[in-house]
C-alpha positions as CSV (number, residue, x, y, z in Angstrom):
1,M,77.3,69.8,95.9
2,T,79.1,68.8,92.8
3,I,81.6,71.0,90.9
4,G,79.1,71.3,88.0
5,E,76.4,72.6,90.4
6,I,78.8,75.1,91.9
7,L,79.7,76.4,88.4
8,N,76.0,76.7,87.6
9,T,75.2,78.7,90.7
10,T,76.2,82.3,89.8
11,K,73.4,84.7,90.7
12,H,75.3,85.9,93.7
13,R,78.4,86.9,91.6
14,P,79.1,90.6,90.8
15,W,80.3,89.6,87.3
16,R,80.1,86.6,85.0
17,I,82.1,83.5,85.7
18,P,85.2,83.1,83.4
19,T,84.5,81.3,80.1
20,D,87.8,79.3,80.1
21,S,88.3,76.2,82.3
22,W,89.2,76.4,86.0
23,K,92.6,75.2,87.0
24,F,92.5,74.4,90.8
25,Y,90.0,73.1,93.3
26,Q,90.4,73.9,97.1
27,E,88.3,74.1,100.2
28,W,88.5,77.0,102.8
29,N,87.0,75.4,105.9
30,N,86.2,76.5,109.5
31,A,87.1,80.1,108.9
32,I,87.4,82.8,111.6
33,F,87.2,86.4,110.3
34,L,88.6,89.3,112.4
35,H,87.7,92.5,110.6
36,Y,89.4,95.9,111.4
37,Q,88.4,99.3,110.2
38,V,91.7,101.0,109.5
39,D,93.4,104.3,108.6
40,L,93.5,104.9,104.8
41,D,96.8,106.7,104.8
42,E,98.5,103.9,106.8
43,L,97.0,101.2,104.6
44,K,98.3,102.9,101.4
45,K,101.8,102.2,102.6
46,F,101.2,98.5,102.0
47,V,99.3,98.4,98.8
48,P,100.8,98.7,95.2
49,K,99.7,102.0,93.5
50,E,98.3,100.0,90.6
51,L,95.5,98.8,92.9
52,K,92.7,101.1,94.2
53,I,91.7,100.5,97.8
54,D,88.1,99.6,98.1
55,L,86.0,101.4,100.7
56,F,82.7,100.6,102.5
57,D,80.9,103.8,103.4
58,G,84.1,105.7,102.8
59,E,86.2,103.5,105.1
60,P,88.9,100.9,104.4
61,W,89.1,97.5,106.1
62,V,91.7,94.9,106.8
63,S,90.8,91.3,107.8
64,V,92.7,88.6,109.5
65,V,91.3,85.2,108.3
66,A,92.3,82.0,110.1
67,F,91.0,78.8,108.5
68,T,92.0,75.4,107.2
69,M,92.9,74.8,103.6
70,E,91.9,71.3,102.4
71,K,91.8,69.2,99.3
72,I,93.7,71.7,97.1
73,R,94.6,70.1,93.8
74,P,95.0,70.8,90.1
75,K,92.0,70.0,87.8
76,N,91.9,66.3,86.9
77,L,94.3,65.3,89.6
78,P,93.6,64.0,93.2
79,S,94.6,65.9,96.3
80,F,97.5,64.7,98.4
81,S,96.7,65.5,102.1
82,P,100.3,65.9,103.3
83,I,100.6,68.9,101.0
84,S,97.0,69.9,100.2
85,D,95.7,70.1,103.8
86,F,97.1,72.8,106.1
87,D,96.0,75.6,108.4
88,E,96.4,79.1,106.9
89,I,96.2,82.7,108.2
90,N,96.0,85.5,105.7
91,I,95.8,89.2,106.4
92,R,94.0,90.9,103.5
93,T,92.5,94.2,102.4
94,Y,90.0,95.0,99.8
95,V,90.9,96.5,96.4
96,K,89.6,97.3,92.9
97,S,91.3,96.6,89.6
98,N,90.1,96.0,86.0
99,N,86.5,96.9,87.0
100,K,86.6,94.1,89.6
101,T,86.5,94.1,93.3
102,G,88.8,91.7,95.1
103,V,91.3,91.1,97.8
104,Y,95.0,91.9,98.3
105,F,97.1,89.9,100.8
106,L,99.4,91.8,103.2
107,S,100.6,88.4,104.6
108,I,99.9,84.7,104.2
109,E,101.0,82.0,106.6
110,G,100.7,78.3,106.3
111,G,101.2,75.6,108.9
112,K,103.3,73.2,106.8
113,R,106.7,74.2,105.3
114,L,106.3,72.0,102.2
115,S,102.8,73.3,101.5
116,C,104.1,76.9,101.7
117,T,106.9,76.1,99.3
118,V,104.7,74.4,96.8
119,A,101.9,77.1,97.0
120,K,104.4,79.9,96.7
121,A,106.1,78.3,93.7
122,I,102.8,77.7,91.8
123,S,100.9,80.8,92.7
124,E,103.6,83.4,93.5
125,L,101.5,84.4,96.5
126,P,103.7,85.4,99.5
127,Y,103.3,82.2,101.6
128,R,105.6,81.7,104.6
129,F,105.6,79.1,107.3
130,S,104.3,79.7,110.8
131,A,103.8,77.1,113.6
132,I,100.0,76.7,113.7
133,K,97.8,74.6,116.0
134,R,94.0,74.5,116.1
135,T,91.3,72.7,117.9
136,E,87.5,73.1,117.9
137,E,87.7,76.1,120.2
138,K,91.3,77.4,119.8
139,Y,93.5,78.7,116.9
140,Q,97.1,79.5,117.7
141,S,100.0,80.6,115.5
142,Q,103.6,81.8,116.1
143,N,106.3,83.0,113.7
144,L,109.6,83.7,115.4
145,E,111.2,85.4,112.3
146,F,108.6,88.1,112.2
147,D,107.7,88.0,115.9
148,D,104.1,87.4,114.8
149,K,101.5,85.8,117.1
150,L,97.8,84.9,117.0
151,D,96.0,83.2,119.9
152,I,92.2,82.9,119.7
153,E,89.8,81.1,122.0
154,F,86.2,81.1,120.7
155,S,82.8,79.4,120.6
156,I,80.6,79.3,117.5
157,G,77.1,80.6,117.6
158,K,74.0,80.4,115.4
159,E,73.9,81.0,111.7
160,V,73.2,84.5,110.5
161,T,70.1,84.5,108.4
162,G,69.9,88.2,107.5
163,K,73.4,89.2,106.3
164,T,74.1,92.9,106.1
165,A,75.6,94.7,103.2
166,L,78.9,94.9,105.2
167,D,78.8,91.1,105.8
168,K,78.6,90.5,102.1
169,W,81.2,93.2,101.2
170,L,83.7,91.6,103.5
171,T,83.3,88.0,102.3
172,E,81.9,87.9,98.7
173,R,85.1,88.5,96.7
174,Y,85.7,86.7,93.5
175,A,89.1,88.0,92.4
176,L,92.5,88.2,94.0
177,F,95.3,90.7,93.1
178,Q,98.8,90.2,94.2
179,D,102.1,91.9,93.3
180,T,105.4,90.4,92.3
181,D,108.6,92.3,91.4
182,K,107.4,92.9,87.8
183,S,103.6,92.4,87.7
184,I,100.3,92.5,89.4
185,N,98.9,89.0,89.2
186,E,95.1,88.6,88.9
187,F,93.3,85.4,89.9
188,E,89.6,84.7,89.3
189,I,87.8,82.4,91.8
190,H,84.3,81.1,92.2
191,H,82.4,79.6,95.1
192,L,78.9,79.6,96.6
193,E,77.9,82.4,98.8
194,W,79.5,82.1,102.3
195,T,77.3,80.9,105.1
196,I,78.0,83.1,108.2
197,N,77.8,82.2,111.9
198,E,78.1,84.3,114.9
199,I,81.3,83.7,116.9
200,D,82.1,84.6,120.5
201,I,85.8,85.5,121.0
202,Q,86.7,84.7,124.6
203,K,90.4,85.4,124.1
204,L,92.3,87.3,121.4
205,D,96.1,87.8,121.5
206,L,97.1,89.3,118.2
207,N,100.5,90.7,117.6
208,Y,101.8,91.5,114.1
209,P,104.5,94.2,114.6
210,R,104.7,95.2,110.9
211,F,101.0,96.0,110.9
212,E,100.6,97.3,114.5
213,K,99.2,100.6,113.2
214,L,96.5,98.7,111.2
215,I,95.4,95.8,113.3
216,N,95.5,95.9,117.1
217,G,93.1,95.5,120.0
218,Q,89.6,94.2,119.4
219,P,88.3,93.9,115.8
220,S,85.5,96.0,114.6
221,K,83.6,92.9,113.4
222,V,83.9,89.1,113.8
223,Q,82.5,86.3,111.7
224,Y,82.7,82.5,111.4
225,S,82.0,80.2,108.5
226,K,81.9,76.5,108.0
227,G,83.6,77.2,104.7
228,V,83.3,77.1,100.9
229,K,84.4,74.9,98.0
230,V,86.5,77.1,95.6
231,L,87.4,76.9,92.0
232,A,90.3,79.0,90.9
233,W,91.5,80.0,87.4
234,G,95.1,80.6,86.3
235,K,96.9,83.9,86.9
236,L,96.8,86.8,84.5
237,K,99.9,89.0,84.7
238,N,99.5,92.7,84.4
239,K,102.8,94.7,84.1
240,K,103.7,96.8,87.1
241,T,104.5,100.5,86.9
242,G,105.6,101.1,90.5
243,Y,105.4,100.1,94.1
244,N,104.5,102.0,97.2
245,N,106.5,100.2,99.9
246,G,109.1,97.5,99.5
247,Y,108.5,95.9,102.9
248,K,109.0,92.2,103.5
249,K,105.8,90.2,103.6
Protein backbone atom coordinates (compact mmCIF):
# COMPACT_ATOMS: atom_id res chain seq x y z
CA MET A 1 0.00 0.00 0.00
CA THR A 2 1.31 3.46 -0.91
CA ILE A 3 1.82 6.29 1.56
CA GLY A 4 -1.07 8.15 -0.06
CA GLU A 5 -3.38 5.19 0.50
CA ILE A 6 -2.28 4.92 4.13
CA LEU A 7 -2.99 8.61 4.67
CA ASN A 8 -6.44 8.23 3.14
CA THR A 9 -7.39 5.26 5.34
CA THR A 10 -8.54 6.87 8.57
CA LYS A 11 -11.89 5.38 9.65
CA HIS A 12 -10.19 3.32 12.37
CA ARG A 13 -8.63 6.38 14.02
CA PRO A 14 -10.10 7.87 17.24
CA TRP A 15 -9.40 11.44 16.04
CA ARG A 16 -8.57 13.17 12.78
CA ILE A 17 -5.21 12.82 11.14
CA PRO A 18 -2.95 15.90 11.53
CA THR A 19 -3.38 18.55 8.85
CA ASP A 20 0.33 19.38 8.51
CA SER A 21 2.82 17.19 6.69
CA TRP A 22 4.29 14.05 8.24
CA LYS A 23 8.04 14.07 9.01
CA PHE A 24 9.21 10.43 9.25
CA TYR A 25 8.40 7.05 7.72
CA GLN A 26 9.15 3.77 9.52
CA GLU A 27 8.05 0.15 9.68
CA TRP A 28 7.40 -1.82 12.86
CA ASN A 29 7.67 -5.44 11.73
CA ASN A 30 7.24 -8.91 13.22
CA ALA A 31 6.07 -7.62 16.58
CA ILE A 32 5.66 -9.74 19.71
CA PHE A 33 3.39 -8.21 22.37
CA LEU A 34 3.56 -9.33 26.00
CA HIS A 35 0.82 -7.56 27.95
CA TYR A 36 0.72 -7.38 31.75
CA GLN A 37 -2.14 -6.16 33.94
CA VAL A 38 -0.37 -4.20 36.69
CA ASP A 39 -0.84 -2.44 40.01
CA LEU A 40 -1.88 1.19 39.56
CA ASP A 41 -0.01 2.57 42.57
CA GLU A 42 3.21 0.89 41.45
CA LEU A 43 2.80 2.16 37.88
CA LYS A 44 2.28 5.73 39.08
CA LYS A 45 5.90 5.75 40.32
CA PHE A 46 7.12 5.67 36.71
CA VAL A 47 4.72 8.03 34.94
CA PRO A 48 4.99 11.86 34.94
CA LYS A 49 2.12 13.49 36.81
CA GLU A 50 1.20 15.50 33.70
CA LEU A 51 -0.01 12.28 32.07
CA LYS A 52 -3.15 10.44 33.14
CA ILE A 53 -2.81 6.67 33.17
CA ASP A 54 -5.35 5.10 30.82
CA LEU A 55 -7.38 2.17 32.16
CA PHE A 56 -9.29 -0.70 30.56
CA ASP A 57 -12.24 -1.78 32.70
CA GLY A 58 -10.61 0.06 35.58
CA GLU A 59 -7.22 -1.66 35.26
CA PRO A 60 -3.84 -0.37 33.99
CA TRP A 61 -1.59 -2.32 31.65
CA VAL A 62 2.10 -2.42 30.75
CA SER A 63 3.31 -4.06 27.54
CA VAL A 64 6.67 -5.40 26.42
CA VAL A 65 6.87 -5.07 22.63
CA ALA A 66 9.73 -6.79 20.80
CA PHE A 67 9.92 -6.08 17.07
CA THR A 68 12.16 -5.01 14.20
CA MET A 69 12.33 -1.38 13.16
CA GLU A 70 12.93 -1.05 9.41
CA LYS A 71 13.24 1.64 6.74
CA ILE A 72 13.04 4.57 9.15
CA ARG A 73 13.77 7.79 7.26
CA PRO A 74 12.89 11.47 7.06
CA LYS A 75 10.32 12.49 4.47
CA ASN A 76 11.87 12.91 0.97
CA LEU A 77 15.04 11.03 1.91
CA PRO A 78 15.87 7.32 1.45
CA SER A 79 16.44 4.98 4.34
CA PHE A 80 19.99 3.80 5.15
CA SER A 81 19.80 0.23 6.45
CA PRO A 82 22.93 0.30 8.70
CA ILE A 83 21.09 2.90 10.81
CA SER A 84 17.43 2.58 9.83
CA ASP A 85 17.03 -1.18 10.38
CA PHE A 86 17.42 -2.57 13.91
CA ASP A 87 15.69 -4.72 16.49
CA GLU A 88 13.88 -2.86 19.24
CA ILE A 89 12.24 -3.64 22.56
CA ASN A 90 10.05 -1.11 24.27
CA ILE A 91 8.22 -1.32 27.56
CA ARG A 92 5.20 0.94 27.45
CA THR A 93 2.10 1.86 29.34
CA TYR A 94 -1.09 3.58 28.23
CA VAL A 95 -1.87 7.21 28.98
CA LYS A 96 -4.14 10.15 28.17
CA SER A 97 -3.18 13.76 27.46
CA ASN A 98 -4.70 16.66 25.50
CA ASN A 99 -7.88 14.63 24.90
CA LYS A 100 -5.85 11.90 23.19
CA THR A 101 -5.02 8.35 24.19
CA GLY A 102 -1.46 7.21 23.59
CA VAL A 103 1.54 5.40 24.96
CA TYR A 104 4.35 6.31 27.33
CA PHE A 105 7.66 4.43 27.27
CA LEU A 106 9.20 3.17 30.49
CA SER A 107 12.16 1.84 28.48
CA ILE A 108 13.39 1.59 24.88
CA GLU A 109 16.21 -0.69 23.74
CA GLY A 110 17.77 -0.86 20.29
CA GLY A 111 20.07 -3.52 18.88
CA LYS A 112 22.52 -1.11 17.20
CA ARG A 113 24.54 1.49 19.11
CA LEU A 114 24.62 4.02 16.28
CA SER A 115 20.90 3.67 15.64
CA CYS A 116 20.18 4.32 19.33
CA THR A 117 22.39 7.42 19.31
CA VAL A 118 20.74 8.85 16.20
CA ALA A 119 17.19 8.02 17.31
CA LYS A 120 17.72 9.51 20.76
CA ALA A 121 19.25 12.70 19.35
CA ILE A 122 16.41 13.28 16.88
CA SER A 123 13.41 12.19 18.96
CA GLU A 124 14.58 12.67 22.57
CA LEU A 125 13.13 9.23 23.28
CA PRO A 126 15.08 7.23 25.91
CA TYR A 127 16.86 4.84 23.54
CA ARG A 128 19.68 2.71 24.92
CA PHE A 129 21.69 -0.10 23.41
CA SER A 130 21.13 -3.78 24.24
CA ALA A 131 22.59 -6.84 22.54
CA ILE A 132 19.64 -8.28 20.60
CA LYS A 133 19.42 -11.39 18.43
CA ARG A 134 16.36 -12.71 16.68
CA THR A 135 15.41 -15.59 14.41
CA GLU A 136 12.04 -16.79 13.10
CA GLU A 137 11.28 -18.50 16.41
CA LYS A 138 13.52 -16.74 18.98
CA TYR A 139 13.98 -13.21 20.29
CA GLN A 140 16.81 -12.64 22.76
CA SER A 141 18.16 -9.50 24.42
CA GLN A 142 20.64 -8.68 27.18
CA ASN A 143 21.76 -5.43 28.78
CA LEU A 144 24.61 -5.79 31.27
CA GLU A 145 24.39 -2.21 32.57
CA PHE A 146 20.82 -2.65 33.78
CA ASP A 147 20.97 -6.44 34.20
CA ASP A 148 17.99 -6.69 31.83
CA LYS A 149 17.24 -9.89 29.95
CA LEU A 150 14.57 -11.10 27.54
CA ASP A 151 14.58 -14.58 26.00
CA ILE A 152 11.53 -15.72 24.03
CA GLU A 153 10.92 -18.86 22.00
CA PHE A 154 7.65 -18.86 20.11
CA SER A 155 5.59 -20.07 17.17
CA ILE A 156 3.11 -17.96 15.24
CA GLY A 157 -0.49 -19.07 14.91
CA LYS A 158 -3.47 -18.09 12.80
CA GLU A 159 -4.69 -14.55 12.23
CA VAL A 160 -7.28 -13.28 14.69
CA THR A 161 -10.42 -12.40 12.71
CA GLY A 162 -12.58 -11.10 15.54
CA LYS A 163 -10.47 -8.74 17.62
CA THR A 164 -11.79 -7.89 21.07
CA ALA A 165 -12.12 -4.42 22.54
CA LEU A 166 -9.00 -5.16 24.63
CA ASP A 167 -7.06 -6.25 21.50
CA LYS A 168 -7.72 -2.87 19.93
CA TRP A 169 -7.20 -0.89 23.15
CA LEU A 170 -3.71 -2.37 23.53
CA THR A 171 -2.60 -1.81 19.93
CA GLU A 172 -4.51 1.03 18.28
CA ARG A 173 -2.62 4.02 19.66
CA TYR A 174 -1.96 7.10 17.54
CA ALA A 175 -0.04 9.34 19.91
CA LEU A 176 3.10 9.04 21.97
CA PHE A 177 3.91 11.12 25.04
CA GLN A 178 7.42 11.18 26.48
CA ASP A 179 9.08 13.30 29.13
CA THR A 180 12.37 15.17 29.06
CA ASP A 181 13.81 17.31 31.85
CA LYS A 182 11.71 20.32 30.86
CA SER A 183 8.81 19.12 28.74
CA ILE A 184 6.34 16.42 27.84
CA ASN A 185 6.86 15.79 24.15
CA GLU A 186 3.86 14.75 22.08
CA PHE A 187 4.15 12.83 18.80
CA GLU A 188 1.30 12.06 16.41
CA ILE A 189 1.51 8.86 14.36
CA HIS A 190 -0.64 7.13 11.77
CA HIS A 191 -0.81 3.62 10.37
CA LEU A 192 -3.38 1.10 9.24
CA GLU A 193 -5.09 -1.02 11.86
CA TRP A 194 -2.80 -3.75 13.23
CA THR A 195 -3.37 -7.28 11.97
CA ILE A 196 -3.10 -9.65 14.94
CA ASN A 197 -2.03 -13.30 15.00
CA GLU A 198 -2.13 -15.83 17.78
CA ILE A 199 1.29 -16.68 19.23
CA ASP A 200 2.37 -19.67 21.29
CA ILE A 201 5.13 -18.77 23.77
CA GLN A 202 7.17 -21.92 24.44
CA LYS A 203 9.81 -20.15 26.55
CA LEU A 204 9.81 -16.80 28.31
CA ASP A 205 12.70 -15.60 30.46
CA LEU A 206 12.04 -11.95 31.27
CA ASN A 207 14.01 -10.05 33.89
CA TYR A 208 13.90 -6.26 34.21
CA PRO A 209 14.92 -5.55 37.83
CA ARG A 210 13.71 -1.93 37.73
CA PHE A 211 10.21 -3.08 36.82
CA GLU A 212 10.05 -6.36 38.73
CA LYS A 213 6.92 -5.26 40.60
CA LEU A 214 5.19 -4.48 37.29
CA ILE A 215 6.27 -7.18 34.84
CA ASN A 216 7.17 -10.66 36.01
CA GLY A 217 6.04 -14.19 35.36
CA GLN A 218 3.64 -15.00 32.56
CA PRO A 219 1.87 -12.13 30.75
CA SER A 220 -1.87 -11.67 31.00
CA LYS A 221 -2.18 -11.58 27.20
CA VAL A 222 0.10 -12.20 24.20
CA GLN A 223 -0.19 -11.12 20.56
CA TYR A 224 1.85 -11.18 17.35
CA SER A 225 1.65 -8.95 14.29
CA LYS A 226 3.39 -8.94 10.93
CA GLY A 227 3.65 -5.19 11.42
CA VAL A 228 2.56 -1.77 10.23
CA LYS A 229 3.89 1.03 8.05
CA VAL A 230 4.01 4.18 10.17
CA LEU A 231 3.97 7.90 9.43
CA ALA A 232 5.13 10.17 12.25
CA TRP A 233 4.83 13.90 12.75
CA GLY A 234 7.25 16.24 14.51
CA LYS A 235 7.24 16.60 18.29
CA LEU A 236 5.13 19.14 20.12
CA LYS A 237 6.69 20.32 23.39
CA ASN A 238 4.43 20.89 26.40
CA LYS A 239 6.03 22.51 29.44
CA LYS A 240 6.51 20.22 32.39
CA THR A 241 5.25 21.09 35.87
CA GLY A 242 6.74 18.21 37.84
CA TYR A 243 7.96 14.64 37.84
CA ASN A 244 6.95 11.68 39.94
CA ASN A 245 10.10 9.59 39.97
CA GLY A 246 13.54 10.46 38.66
CA TYR A 247 14.62 6.91 37.93
CA LYS A 248 17.09 6.15 35.15
CA LYS A 249 15.47 4.75 32.01
